[in-house]
C-alpha positions in Angstrom: 115.4 88.1 105.2 112.6 86.3 104.0 110.6 86.8 100.9 106.8 86.2 101.2 103.8 86.4 98.3 101.0 88.5 100.8 97.3 88.3 99.6 94.1 89.9 101.2 91.0 89.1 100.0 87.4 91.0 100.1 87.3 94.3 102.8 91.0 93.3 103.8 92.6 94.1 100.3 92.7 97.5 102.0 95.4 97.0 103.8 97.5 96.0 101.3 100.7 98.3 100.6 101.0 100.4 97.6 101.5 99.0 94.5 99.9 95.6 95.3 98.1 94.2 92.3 95.1 91.3 92.1 95.5 91.3 95.7 98.8 90.4 96.4 102.3 92.0 97.0 105.8 90.5 97.4 107.0 91.4 100.6 110.8 91.2 102.1 110.5 90.7 105.9 112.8 89.4 109.1 113.5 86.0 109.5 111.3 84.6 111.9 108.2 86.6 110.8 105.0 84.8 111.6 101.4 85.2 110.1 100.3 86.9 113.3 103.2 89.7 113.1 102.3 90.3 109.2 99.1 90.9 109.8 100.0 93.4 112.9 102.3 94.9 110.8 99.6 96.0 108.0 97.0 96.9 110.5 94.6 93.8 109.7 91.8 93.9 112.2 92.7 91.1 114.0 89.3 90.2 115.5 88.0 89.9 111.7 90.1 87.5 110.3 88.5 84.4 109.7 91.0 82.0 107.1 94.5 82.0 107.2 96.2 79.7 104.7 100.2 79.4 104.1 101.0 77.7 100.8 97.1 76.8 100.6 97.4 74.9 103.9 95.1 76.2 106.9 96.4 77.6 109.7 94.5 77.6 113.0 94.6 81.0 115.2 96.8 78.7 117.8 99.6 78.1 115.0 99.5 81.6 113.7 102.8 83.0 115.7 105.0 80.2 114.3 107.5 81.3 111.7 107.0 81.5 107.9 109.4 80.2 105.6 111.4 82.2 102.7 109.1 81.5 99.5 106.1 80.9 101.1 102.4 82.7 100.0 100.3 84.5 102.8 96.4 84.4 102.2 93.9 85.4 104.6 89.9 86.6 104.4 88.1 88.0 106.4 84.8 86.4 107.5 82.1 86.7 104.3 78.3 86.3 104.7 76.7 85.9 101.9 73.1 84.6 100.8 
């Protein structure tokens, strides 16, 4: 098992489980969990995912299937428009 801090921002915060505080929740996940599997498990609409960071480092779509490590922090944002 790995432990992970999972953060969802903007409209994605509605996909966090009960008990989340300040857009974040601590999770225990099976080994070899990936950013993609975490997003799928929580019902985050993948087509709307814009920015994925692991420990503050950008993860491109082509690498979102790679396993996370114990203690990682996964942060995800949708595309946000403003003006």
